[in-house]
N, C-alpha and C positions, 0 to 999 in steps of 0.2 A: 383574627389578625388585628383588626381594629385600625384606628387611624394613627399613623406615625407622625412624629414631629416634622413640620414643614410640608407635609403632603396635603393637597387640597381635600376638603371634606368628603366629596363623593368617592374618592379613590379607595379609602379604607373599606366602606361597605361593599364596593364593587369587588375588591379582592376577596372579601369574606363570601360574597355570593358566588363568585367563580369557584372558590374552594368547595362550597357546598354542592355546586353543580357537578363538579368532577366526581364527587362521592355518590351522586345520584345514579342508580342503576336503571337505564332506560328499559331493560327487559321486564321491569315490574309494571310498566304502564301499558294501557291498552292501545290499539292501533290509532285511534283518533288523537289521543294525547301525544303519541310519538310524532305523528305528522304535524300537528299544530306546533309542538315544541320545536321541531326541526326548522319549520318555516320562521318561527320567531327568532331562533338562534342565528339563522343565516342573516336575517335583517339586522339583528343586534351586532353581528360580526362586521357588517358594513359600517354601522354607526361607530363601532369601536375603532375601526380603521380610520374613519373621518376624524375622530377625536385625537388619535395618535398623530395624524397629519397636522392638526392645528398645534399640538404641543411641539412637534418637531420644528414647525416654522419658528416658534418663539425660541426654542433651543438653538436653532441655527442663527437667528438674529443676534442672540447674546453670545454666540461662539462658545457655548458651554462645553464643547468637546475638548477644548484645551485644558479643562480641569482634569481630565483623565488622560492627558498626553496624546491627544489626537488632533491633527490640524484641520480636519473637516468633519462635518456631521456624517457624511457618507462613510468615512473610515471608522468613525465611532460606532455607527450602526453595525458594520461588519464585525467589529470586535465585541461590543457589549450587547448588541442585539442578536448575535449569532446568525447573521444574514450573509448570503452570498453577495458578491459584488453587484450582479444585476438586480437582485431583490432590494439592496440598499439604494441603488440608483432609482428604482421604481418608487420607493418611498419619497425620495427627494423630489422626483418629478411631480409627484402628487402635490407636494407643498407648493411648487411653483404654479401649476396649472389651476389649482383651486383658488389661489390668490388672484389669478388673472381672470377667472370666470366665476363670478359670484353665483350664478344659477347652478353651475355644476357643484360648487361647494355646498349649496343648500340641499341639492338632491343627495349628495354623498352623506351629509349629516342626518338626513331623514332615513337613510338606509335604502333608498330607492335605486341606487346604482352601486356597483361593486368597485373594488380597487382595480379590477381589470378594465372596466370602462374608463376610469379616470386615467389609468396609465396609457391606454390606447389614444385618448385625446391628447395627453401630454406628449406622446411620441410624435403625433401628427403636428403639434405646435412646433416641435423642434425642427421638423422638416419644412414646414411652410411659413413659419414666422408667427409671432404673437399677433401682429396686425391682422393677418388673414384669419386666424382661429377666432379672434374676437368678433369678426364680422359674421361668422357662421355659428356662434354660440347658441342662438335661438333655434337652430336646426339640429345641432349635434346633441344637445342635452335632452330634448324630448326623445330623440332616437335612443339614447342611452337608457332613459327611464323605461322605454317600452320593449326594446329588443336585447338579444344576447350580445356578448362582446364580439362574436364572429360577424354578426350583421353590422355592428358598428364599425368593425375593422374594414369591411367592404366600402362603407360610406366614406370613411377617412381616406382609404386608398384612392377613391374617385376624386376627393377633394385635393389630395396631394398631387395627383397627376394633372388635374386642371390648373392648380396653382403653378406647377413647374412649367406648364405650357403657356402660361399667361405672359404675353410679350409686353404687357403694360407694367409688369413688376419692375421696379428700378433695379439696375444691375447690382448695386450694393446689397439690396435685400436678397437677391438671388445668391450672391456669393456667401452670405451668412448661412445658407442652408447646406453648405458643403460638410461632409463628414464621412468617416469610415468607422464601422463597428464590426468587431470580430468577437464572436461568442462561440462557446462550445455547444455542440448539438449531438448528444450521444457520443458515438465514436468518430465524429466528423467535426469540422469547424464551419460556422455559417458566417459569410462575409456579406455585409450590407453597406452600400455606399452611395453617396451623391457627390459627384466630382464636378469641379469647375471646368470651364472650357479647355484651358491649357492642360490641366492634369488628365482629363479624359482623353485628350488627343495624344498625350505622351503614352498613356497606358495602351491605347489602341495601337499606336505605332510599335510599342514594345511587344505586344501580343502577336501582331502580324509578323514581326521578325522571327519569333520563336515558334510560330505555328507552321509546321511543314505541310506540304501537300499530302492529302491522305493516300496511303498505299491501297492497292486493290483489296487487301484483306483487313483494312482498318475499319472496324465497326463502331468506333467511337462517335458519339453525337457531336455536333458543333460546340455545344456547351462543354462537353468533356474535353475536347481538343483545346479549347481556350483555357480550361483549368490546368491542363498539363503544360501549356505554354507559359502560364503564369508561374508554375512551379519551376520551370527551366529558367525563367527570367530572374526569379528570386535567388535561385541557386547560383547563377552566374554572377550576380551582383555581390553576394556574400563571399564566394570563393575567390573572386578576383581582387578582393581587398578594397572595393570601392565604397564600402559602407563605413561610417565613422565608428570609432571605438566606443565601447560602453563602459560599465563599471570596472574599475581596476585596470583600464587600458587594454581590455581584451576586445578583439573583433567580435561582432555579433555572430552567434552560432547557436545550434541546438545541441544540447548535451544529452548523451545517452549513458546512463550509469548501469553497468552490467557486471555481474560476478564473473570471475575468470572461468569458473566451471561452466557457466552457461555459454560464455563466448566459445569455449573449446568445443562444446557439444554442437552449437549451431554451425560451426565452420568445419565440421567433419574431421575432428581430431580424435575420433574413436570414442570408446565408452569407458576409458580409464580402467583397464583391466587390472592393473597392479595397485590401484588406490593411491597413485602419486598426487592426485588432485585434492586429497583430503585437506591439505594445508591451505587450499585456496578458498575456504569458507563455503557458504551455502551456494545453492544453484537457483536462487529465486529469479523471478522474471526481471527483464530489463526495464528500466524506468526512464521515460523521456521527460526532460525538464519542462515544468509548467503543464504537465499532462498527467503523468502517472504510469502505471504498468502498461506495456504494449505487447502485442502478440509476437511470437517468436519469428514469424515471417518478416514483419517490419523491422524487428531488431536485427535480424540477419542482414537485411538489405542496407540499413543505415550504417552498420558497423563494417560492411565489406570494404569500403574505401575511405573509412574515417581516419582522422588523426587519433592515435591511441595515446592516452595519458594514464599511466598506471597510478592508482591511488590506493595506498595500503590503509585499510580501515581496521581499527582495533575492534575485536568482536564484542566488547562490552559497551564502549562509549563512542565509537565511530571516529576516534582520533586518527587522522591519516599520516601526519609526518611532523618533523621538527626542523626548524631552521635557525634556532638560537637567536643571538642578538646582532647578527651581522647585518640585518635589515631593519630599518624602522618602517619604511613603506612596504606594503605587501607585494612581493614579486609575483609574476603571472602564475607560476606553478602552484604556489600556495593559494593564490586567489582562486584557481580552479578547484583546489581541494576544499576551500571554504564554501564555494558554491555547491559542491557536491554534498557537503554536510548541511549547509544552510541554504536551501533553495529560495528562501525569501527572508525578509527582515526577521530577526529573532525576537523582536519585541512581541509579547503575547498578543495574539489577535491580529497582528499586522501581516498582510500578504504581499507587501511590495516586493517585486521580483529581485533576485540577487543582482542582476545587471544594473539595477538602479540604486544599489546600496553601497555604503562605505564600510571598510573594515575597521573595527574598533578594538583597541587594546583594553581588555578588562583591567589589567594592572598597567598603569600608564608607563610608556616606554622610558621617559626620562625621570619623572618624579619617583615612580615605584620600581624602576629597573625591570619593567615587564618585558618579557621576550616576545619576539615576533614569531610565535609558535601557534600551531593550530589550536592548542588548548587555552591560549590566552587571547584569541581573536574571535569575534563574532561579527556577523554582517548586520548593520543597522541602516535603515533608510535615513535620508538626510534629516527629516523632521525629528526622528527619535534620537539620532546622533546629537542633534542640538539640545534635546531634552536632557541628555546625560551631561554634556559638557557645559551648558550655559543655564540650565533651569533647575539644577539641584537633584534630578532623579539619579538613581544609582542602580547598577546591575550586580548580581552575584551569581557565580557559576558553581553548581554542585559538582565537585570533582569526581564523585562516584558515578554519575550518570550523564553529566553534560547538560543538565537542565539549567536554563537561565531564569532567575527570579528577579523581579523588579521591585524596588523599594521607592515609595513616594518621597518627595522632598522633606516631609515632616517626619519621616522615619517609619511610617505605617506601611504594611504590605499592600501591594496592588491587588485589586479584587479579582483580576483575571489570573488564572493559574499559570504555572511556569511554561515556557516554550521549550520544545524538545528538539534535539538534533535529528537529522536523518542519519541513522546509525548503520544502514546497510543499503545495498542497491535494491532491496525489495521491501520498501516501507509498508506495504500492505500484506506481506506474507505471514505476519504474525500479529498477535494482539496489540492493541494500542496504536494502530496506524504506523507501526515501524519504530515507535519510540522505545528506547531501552527500558528494561524492567527497573522498577524503583530499587535504589541501593546498588 
């Protein structure tokens, strides 16, 4: 591969060495060589992570993500680094904590600690504050050098609890530790939070109001009863219209996209003996917004008392409906159809949820006489909407399959491939993650 123009000297030989390493067959080595090579590779992996962290720090300082139409280094990592949101956050957390703790940066660069150690210390710093973590650097870094991430986690948990109990910590520092994190954990969600005094009291009062006295046959644990009370509290808030509107003027909601055939089957409408449902398309699984396919039992319960919005999807390109030029602004029904087809920003690599996106006319409504139709609209997050209207980027839609292709301001194609619409209610039931076949 060699050295490319503008690439630092050591990078070219490194890529060549990695290519040769991939071609090496470990089964040709004896036991001792395999063991020693594995240990060396693990240490080198840590060092490479440390080098990436340093480069990311400079990349972020110079705001180089904007060159590729991304407003933050984290978003750029998700798109160009093919990382999940949590993994990209972990990378940026490593940048911050190694800058704060020079001993940790040194141990990371030497390969003596892993990215898991660094991330664990970074998470603790977010919870207790930079001032506290700096005071215990001489304790945590030797622990990280000597012990596994789980043991370090226990030490960090002790530090966090002690810091949160410290009455001498100024109130403004305590307040900075507030936060709520919601992450997917298998088929469940994991909620982690630190609440300020008022918010904690409000949540406690709300849970108390929705936590009914246990019946004699109620075998739920106290934690499970609080969980169910939280579900009732959220449901009541959203259903009563007390929450503010989100993208397109819609009330916040969860969307369940389900083929008609599957809906009929789940709600005991028989087995279609005369074949009259054939025109209703496939019977793939129901898909929950921002989650994916869900089991039939959950789909049946959610759709039992839901507001039903029929959306007709073209079998080839997912086009649901037409509204002509009567509207410049996207009306709610069309907005729901857009969200069904575009569950997130259609810019390649961007995962900004549909509720936080704007509807964009591919052919401009006034200048190009573009219609407010589903095939002339895409959802774009605010940052990428600005890129198109104010920074010279352009979008092109392939009419045959609905793919969106991005062109840079200088006319060159974007390195990331085209984004694909969700063309059916079962995006994972066929090849390509539910994207329509080419052409």
